[in-house]
C-alpha positions in Angstrom: -44.6 87.8 131.4 -41.5 86.8 133.4 -42.0 85.3 136.8 -40.1 85.2 140.1 -40.6 81.6 141.4 -40.0 80.8 145.0 -38.9 77.2 145.5 -39.7 76.2 149.1 -37.4 73.5 150.5 -38.3 72.3 154.0 -37.4 69.3 156.2 -34.6 67.6 158.1 -30.9 67.8 157.7 -30.4 66.1 154.4 -31.4 69.3 152.6 -28.6 71.2 154.2 -26.0 68.8 153.0 -22.3 68.6 154.0 -21.0 69.8 150.6 -18.1 72.0 151.7 -17.3 75.0 149.6 -13.6 74.0 149.7 -14.7 70.6 148.1 -16.2 72.4 145.2 -13.2 74.6 144.7 -10.6 71.8 145.2 -12.3 69.6 142.7 -12.8 72.4 140.1 -16.4 71.3 139.9 -18.0 73.0 137.0 -21.2 73.1 139.0 -19.7 75.6 141.4 -19.6 78.7 139.4 -22.9 79.0 137.7 -24.4 81.4 140.3 -22.1 84.2 139.4 -24.4 85.0 136.5 -27.0 87.8 136.4 -30.0 88.0 138.6 -31.7 84.8 137.6 -31.3 83.2 141.0 -31.7 84.2 144.6 -31.9 82.9 148.1 -33.9 84.1 151.1 -31.9 84.3 154.4 -34.2 83.7 157.3 -31.7 84.8 159.9 -31.2 88.2 158.4 -34.6 88.6 156.6 -32.8 89.5 153.4 -32.8 88.5 149.8 -29.4 87.3 148.6 -29.0 87.6 144.8 -27.6 85.8 143.0 -27.7 82.5 144.9 -24.6 81.9 146.9 -23.2 78.8 148.7 -22.2 81.1 151.6 -25.9 81.5 152.5 -27.2 78.0 151.6 -27.5 76.6 155.1 -30.7 77.8 156.8 -31.3 76.0 160.1 -34.4 77.4 161.7 -35.1 75.3 164.8 -33.8 77.9 167.2 -30.0 77.4 166.8 -27.5 78.9 164.4 -26.2 76.4 161.9 -22.5 75.7 162.5 -21.8 75.3 158.8 -23.2 78.6 157.5 -20.7 79.9 155.1 -18.7 76.7 155.2 -20.8 74.2 153.3 -23.9 74.2 151.1 -26.8 71.9 150.3 -28.7 70.3 147.5 -30.0 73.7 146.4 -26.6 74.2 144.7 -27.5 72.0 141.8 -31.3 72.2 142.1 -31.2 76.0 141.6 -28.6 75.7 138.8 -30.7 73.2 136.8 -34.0 74.9 137.4 -32.5 78.2 136.2 -31.3 76.4 133.1 -34.7 74.8 132.6 -36.6 78.0 132.9 -34.1 80.7 132.0 -36.7 83.4 131.4 -37.7 83.4 135.1 -35.9 84.3 138.3 -35.7 81.5 140.9 -35.5 82.1 144.6 -34.6 79.3 147.0 -36.4 79.5 150.3 -34.9 76.6 152.3 -35.7 75.9 156.0 -34.4 72.9 157.8 -34.6 71.7 161.3 -35.0 68.7 163.5 -38.7 68.9 163.1 -41.4 66.1 162.9 -45.0 65.8 161.8 -46.8 64.6 164.9 -47.0 65.5 168.5 -45.6 63.2 171.2 -42.2 62.4 169.7 -39.6 61.7 172.3 -37.1 64.4 173.2 -35.2 66.2 171.8 -37.4 66.4 168.7 -39.8 69.0 170.0 -40.0 71.2 166.8 -42.9 70.5 164.5 -43.9 71.1 160.9 -47.1 69.3 161.2 -49.8 72.0 161.3 -50.7 75.6 161.3 -49.6 77.0 164.6 -46.5 74.7 164.9 -43.3 76.7 165.2 -41.5 75.6 162.1 -44.7 75.9 160.0 -45.3 79.5 161.1 -41.7 80.4 160.5 -41.9 79.2 156.9 -45.2 81.0 156.0 -43.8 84.2 157.4 -40.7 84.0 155.3 -42.7 83.4 152.1 -44.6 86.7 152.7 -41.3 88.5 153.3 -39.5 86.9 150.3 -42.4 87.7 148.0 -42.3 91.4 149.0 -38.5 91.5 148.5 -38.8 89.9 145.0 -41.6 92.4 144.0 -39.4 95.2 145.1 -36.4 93.9 143.2 -38.2 92.9 140.1 -41.5 94.8 140.0 -42.3 93.7 136.4 -42.3 90.0 137.5 -45.2 88.2 139.0 -44.3 86.1 142.0 -45.5 82.5 142.5 -44.5 79.3 144.4 -42.5 77.3 141.9 -42.3 74.2 143.9 -42.3 72.7 147.4 -39.7 70.1 148.4 -40.3 68.1 151.6 -37.6 66.0 153.2 -39.1 64.4 156.2 -39.1 60.9 157.6 -35.6 60.2 159.0 -36.4 61.2 162.5 -39.7 59.3 162.3 -37.7 56.2 161.3 -35.1 56.8 164.0 -37.6 56.6 166.8 -39.5 53.7 165.2 -40.7 51.3 167.9 -40.4 53.9 170.6 -42.8 56.1 168.8 -44.5 54.0 166.1 -47.2 56.6 165.4 -44.5 58.7 163.7 -44.3 56.2 160.8 -47.7 54.6 161.0 -49.4 58.0 160.4 -46.7 59.4 158.1 -48.8 59.1 154.9 -51.8 61.0 156.5 -49.5 63.5 158.2 -47.7 64.3 154.9 -51.0 64.7 153.0 -52.2 67.1 155.6 -49.0 69.1 155.5 -49.1 69.3 151.7 -52.7 70.4 151.7 -52.0 73.1 154.3 -48.9 74.3 152.6 -50.5 74.6 149.2 -53.5 76.3 150.6 -51.7 78.9 152.7 -48.9 79.6 150.2 -51.3 79.9 147.3 -53.3 82.4 149.3 -50.2 84.5 149.6 -49.3 84.4 145.9 -52.8 84.1 144.4 -52.1 80.7 142.7 -54.3 77.7 142.4 -53.3 75.5 145.4 -53.5 72.2 143.6 -51.2 73.5 140.8 -48.2 73.9 143.0 -45.7 71.0 142.3 -44.6 69.0 145.4 -41.4 66.9 145.5 -40.9 64.3 148.3 -37.4 63.4 149.2 -37.2 59.6 149.5 -35.0 58.2 152.2 -31.9 56.7 150.6 -32.1 52.9 150.5 -28.7 52.8 152.3 -30.0 54.9 155.2 -29.5 53.2 158.6 -31.3 54.0 161.9 -30.0 52.5 165.1 -32.6 51.2 167.5 -31.4 49.7 170.7 -27.9 49.5 169.3 -28.9 47.6 166.1 -29.7 48.8 162.6 -33.4 48.3 161.7 -34.1 48.4 158.0 -37.9 48.0 158.3 -38.2 51.5 159.8 -36.6 52.9 156.7 -38.7 50.7 154.4 -41.9 51.8 156.2 -41.0 55.5 155.5 -40.2 54.8 151.9 -43.5 53.0 151.4 -45.4 55.8 153.0 -43.9 58.3 150.6 -44.7 56.2 147.6 -48.3 56.0 148.8 -48.5 59.8 149.1 -47.4 60.1 145.5 -49.9 57.5 144.3 -52.8 59.3 145.9 -51.7 62.8 145.1 -51.8 65.2 142.2 -48.6 66.9 141.0 -46.7 65.1 143.8 -43.6 63.2 142.9 -41.2 61.1 145.1 -37.6 61.8 144.2 -35.4 58.7 144.5 -31.9 59.8 145.7 -30.5 56.2 145.9 -27.9 57.2 143.3 -26.5 60.0 145.5 -23.9 58.3 147.8 -24.1 58.5 151.5 -21.4 59.3 154.1 -20.2 56.6 156.5 -22.8 57.7 159.0 -25.5 56.2 156.7 -27.6 59.4 157.1 -26.3 62.3 155.0 -24.9 62.5 151.5 -21.3 62.9 150.7 -20.3 66.2 149.1 -20.5 64.5 145.7 -23.8 62.9 146.8 -25.2 66.3 147.8 -24.6 67.8 144.3 -26.1 64.6 142.7 -29.2 64.8 144.9 -29.8 68.4 143.8 -29.7 67.3 140.2 -32.2 64.5 141.0 -34.6 67.0 142.6 -34.4 69.3 139.6 -35.1 66.3 137.3 -38.1 65.5 139.4 -39.3 69.2 139.1 -38.8 69.0 135.3 -40.9 65.9 135.2 -43.8 67.5 137.1 -43.8 70.8 135.2 -43.1 69.5 131.7 -45.3 66.4 131.4 -47.3 67.8 128.5 -47.1 70.3 125.6 -49.9 72.6 124.5 -52.7 71.0 122.7 -53.2 72.5 119.2 -56.1 72.4 116.8 -54.1 70.1 114.6 -54.5 67.2 117.0 -51.9 64.6 117.8 -49.1 62.7 116.1 -47.9 59.2 117.0 -44.5 58.8 118.7 -42.7 55.5 118.6 -39.9 54.8 121.1 -37.0 52.4 120.5 -34.8 51.4 123.5 -31.9 49.0 123.6 -28.2 48.3 123.0 -26.0 48.4 119.9 -28.6 46.2 118.0 -31.0 49.1 118.3 -28.4 51.7 117.4 -27.7 49.5 114.3 -24.5 48.5 112.6 -25.5 48.3 108.9 -23.9 50.7 106.4 -26.1 53.1 104.5 -25.3 51.5 101.1 -27.2 48.3 102.1 -30.5 50.2 102.3 -31.1 50.5 98.6 -28.2 49.7 96.3 -27.5 46.1 97.4 -30.7 45.2 99.2 -33.0 44.2 96.4 -33.6 47.9 95.8 -36.5 48.2 98.2 -37.7 51.7 97.4 -39.7 52.0 100.6 -36.6 52.0 102.7 -35.1 55.1 101.0 -38.1 57.2 100.3 -38.3 60.9 101.1 -39.8 61.2 104.6 -40.1 65.0 104.5 -43.4 66.0 106.2 -44.0 62.4 107.1 -41.5 61.1 109.6 -39.2 62.8 112.1 -36.5 61.5 114.4 -34.8 63.1 117.5 -31.1 63.5 116.8 -29.3 63.2 120.1 -26.1 64.7 118.6 -27.6 67.9 117.1 -30.3 68.0 119.8 -32.9 68.7 117.1 -36.0 67.1 115.7 -35.1 66.2 112.1 -36.8 64.7 109.1 -35.9 61.0 109.2 -33.1 59.9 106.9 -31.7 56.5 107.7 -28.5 57.3 106.0 -27.9 60.4 108.0 -29.6 60.4 111.5 -30.6 56.9 112.4 -27.5 56.1 114.5 -27.0 59.5 116.1 -26.6 59.5 119.9 -25.0 61.2 122.9 -21.9 59.0 123.1 -20.1 60.3 120.0 -17.5 59.3 118.9 -17.8 56.0 120.9 -20.5 54.5 118.7 -22.2 57.3 116.9 -22.1 56.7 113.1 -24.3 58.8 110.9 -23.6 56.4 108.0 -25.3 53.5 109.7 -28.9 52.6 110.6 -30.9 50.2 112.7 -34.0 48.0 112.6 -36.3 51.1 112.8 -35.6 51.7 109.1 -37.9 48.9 107.9 -40.2 49.6 110.9 -40.7 53.2 109.7 -41.5 52.1 106.1 -44.1 49.5 107.3 -45.7 51.8 109.9 -46.4 54.4 107.3 -49.0 52.0 105.9 -50.8 52.1 109.3 -50.1 55.8 110.0 -50.0 57.6 106.7 -50.4 60.9 108.5 -46.8 60.6 109.7 -45.2 60.0 113.1 -42.0 60.6 115.2 -39.2 58.2 116.1 -37.4 58.5 119.4 -34.5 56.1 119.6 -31.6 55.4 121.9 -29.3 52.4 121.6 -26.1 52.3 123.5 -23.3 49.7 123.2 -22.9 47.2 126.0 -25.9 48.6 127.8 -27.6 46.4 130.4 -30.9 46.8 132.2 -29.5 45.6 135.5 -26.7 47.2 137.5 -23.2 46.2 136.4 -20.6 45.4 139.0 -20.6 43.5 142.3 -22.1 45.3 145.3 -23.1 48.4 143.4 -25.8 50.1 145.5 -27.3 52.1 142.6 -31.0 51.5 142.2 -32.2 49.6 139.2 -34.2 52.6 138.1 -31.5 53.4 135.5 -30.1 51.2 132.8 -26.3 51.2 132.7 -23.5 51.5 130.2 -20.5 50.2 132.1 -20.3 52.4 135.2 -22.2 55.3 133.8 -25.9 55.7 133.9 -27.5 56.3 130.5 -30.9 57.0 131.8 -30.4 60.8 132.1 -29.5 61.0 128.4 -32.6 59.0 127.6 -34.9 61.0 129.8 -33.5 64.5 128.9 -33.6 63.6 125.2 -37.2 62.4 125.4 -38.4 65.5 127.2 -36.6 67.7 124.7 -38.0 65.7 121.8 -41.5 66.1 123.1 -41.3 69.8 123.2 -39.7 69.9 119.7 -42.5 67.8 118.2 -45.0 70.5 119.2 -42.9 73.3 117.9 -42.0 71.6 114.6 -45.2 69.8 113.7 -47.7 71.8 115.6 -49.1 68.6 117.0 -49.2 66.9 120.4 -46.9 63.8 120.5 -48.6 60.7 121.7 -46.5 57.6 122.6 -48.2 54.7 120.7 -45.5 52.0 121.1 -42.3 51.3 123.0 -39.9 48.7 121.4 -37.4 47.2 123.8 -34.5 45.1 122.5 -32.3 44.0 125.4 -30.9 41.0 127.2 -27.5 39.9 126.0 -25.6 42.4 128.2 -27.5 41.0 131.2 -26.4 37.4 130.8 -23.5 37.5 133.2 -23.8 36.0 136.7 -25.5 38.4 139.1 -27.7 39.9 136.4 -29.4 37.1 134.5 -31.2 35.6 137.5 -32.8 39.0 138.2 -33.5 40.0 134.6 -37.2 39.5 134.7 -37.6 41.8 137.7 -35.2 44.3 136.3 -36.9 44.3 132.9 -40.3 44.8 134.5 -39.0 47.8 136.5 -37.3 49.2 133.4 -40.6 48.9 131.4 -42.5 50.6 134.2 -40.0 53.5 134.1 -40.2 53.8 130.3 -44.0 53.8 130.5 -44.0 56.5 133.2 -41.5 58.7 131.3 -43.1 58.3 127.9 -46.7 58.7 128.9 -48.5 61.5 127.2 -51.5 63.5 128.3 -53.6 62.8 125.2 -54.0 59.2 126.4 -52.7 59.3 129.9 -54.9 56.5 131.1 -53.9 54.0 128.4 -51.3 51.3 128.9 -48.7 52.1 126.3 -48.0 48.9 124.3 -44.5 47.5 124.7 -42.9 45.2 122.1 -40.2 42.9 123.6 -37.8 41.6 121.0 -36.4 38.2 122.2 -32.6 38.2 121.9 -31.2 35.5 119.6 -29.3 32.4 120.6 -26.7 32.5 117.9 -24.7 29.3 117.6 -21.1 29.9 118.8 -21.9 33.2 120.5 -19.8 34.4 123.4 -22.6 35.1 125.9 -22.7 32.9 129.1 -24.9 30.0 128.0 -27.0 29.7 131.2 -27.4 33.4 131.4 -28.7 33.6 127.9 -31.2 30.9 128.5 -32.4 32.7 131.6 -32.6 36.1 129.8 -34.6 34.6 126.8 -37.0 32.9 129.2 -37.4 36.2 131.1 -38.3 38.1 128.0 -41.0 35.6 127.1 -42.4 35.7 130.6 -42.5 39.5 130.7 -44.0 39.7 127.2 -47.0 37.9 128.7 -47.7 40.8 131.1 -50.6 43.1 130.3 -49.8 45.6 127.5 -46.7 43.7 126.3 -46.2 41.4 123.4 -43.3 39.2 122.1 -41.4 39.6 118.8 -39.5 36.4 118.0 -36.5 37.1 115.6 -34.7 33.8 116.0 -34.7 33.2 112.3 -33.3 36.6 111.3 -29.8 37.0 109.9 -26.7 38.0 112.0 -23.2 39.2 111.3 -20.0 37.1 111.5 -19.2 38.6 114.9 -22.1 36.4 116.3 -23.4 39.4 118.3 -25.0 41.9 115.9 -27.8 41.7 113.4 -26.8 41.9 109.8 -28.3 44.4 107.4 -30.8 41.8 106.2 -31.5 40.9 109.8 -32.2 44.5 110.8 -34.7 44.9 108.0 -36.5 41.7 108.9 -36.6 42.7 112.6 -38.1 46.0 111.8 -40.8 44.4 109.8 -41.3 41.7 112.4 -42.2 44.3 115.0 -45.0 45.6 112.8 -46.2 42.1 111.9 -46.4 41.2 115.6 -48.6 44.1 116.6 -51.5 42.6 118.5 -55.2 43.0 117.5 -55.8 45.5 120.3 -53.2 47.9 118.8 -55.2 50.9 117.7 -53.7 52.7 114.7 -56.6 55.2 114.5 -55.8 57.2 117.6 -53.7 60.4 118.0 -53.4 61.6 114.5 -53.8 58.2 112.7 
């Protein structure tokens, strides 16, 4: 049955956003026109108590602390791209944005002029919100009587005001974790009572203050106030269920160090939608057929692979295991066709989202020999998810780039969204194609040379640990959610005569060895494998030896009997 989902967005001014409608039009932004489609989106207007359908930027601002918003009809907020992406994610449902923003806080006693409060039942902003949910639900039922109505998500953007009065009113930050947990509990309970949902099943997104946010206390910027709020939000996520902190550090701020630029506003909406997708699509239905192993390969061009297809069998000692028929045994996610396909190293090993920059269906990577050897451990079959991008570093390229290290980079463009979106699509496709639940059994990381430049090499160990943590979080599967997914770290080679900065390469190689000693990680040493004349890439022979080396290095604690064998 189709649903009408109400996405509640509440908090301080960052949700409104200074994204002018003229900016969208002037820049011919393709994100501007999506809402002209049929009734798949809507927005609740608190000032007129009316349902606007489809969603419109003219009604995006909804300031409810007692004063009319001066930008109503002039600019719109993060719901522009949040609604667009959620509609695309769940096209069978109708999605209604119910956004209420105001200069409200979570605790009594805040200095003037912050007198409005979200903190508890009975507070003015809280009561306004719950009343609007009742009215919006009734309007949706009247407009789409065949749909059930539920709360799709709750987005909370609070903390800036608490940080801005830090020192004067320290309780605002000191108690922020407890106050947020109380607010989440109250909201879930009260809104679930309206819609008949299970309270704990309502996803909650917490807007994390941008790491460039500045608050002025006594005429000076005080970073520790912002840090305290960011830490409190992280603690709420750790202790909560279906609660996710959304990092908006990649959405640029205006010169006031508070609100996003117009471009940052649309970026922040996308980040919120991505967080929603992560909360609502972390698993696939469990079937009677059980699980199937999923192996992830992450890296640069040496993971993509540069060896021609003809080297697999014809000229490479005719190893039949490398060119066997994998139908019904091994599948790979093809980023180009966006489909799960039977693995064929001569056809879909090197496929990726950057075509035609590096995609070459006639080339293959080190996973070819890995696949053949792993079938001996997993004869029931498995899935490969692989993304290797030329020139891709773990750290952030460029001097003074404020982008958080959450995303690995390919020049100035983040490649993390392609990796993340592809993985989530792959996971769904595995269940559809194989009838089994994908279970990530191993992540192979082959990186380092592109982090050897000054400014990256010295931070590589920290960057790599953060990257691994992000990979583990993304690739975790519910079948073994409490397990630490094993990570194989391939140490980059020190090829004589290579063009990498010498000191940087030494630092990167040492960092890989150090990180490989962390719990759940292990090292794969490939120094003796062959390389091409360009002194950068592995040769065909080298790729085969590396794939086999990963399997040979599997530690004794690797369990090949779980999740489908």
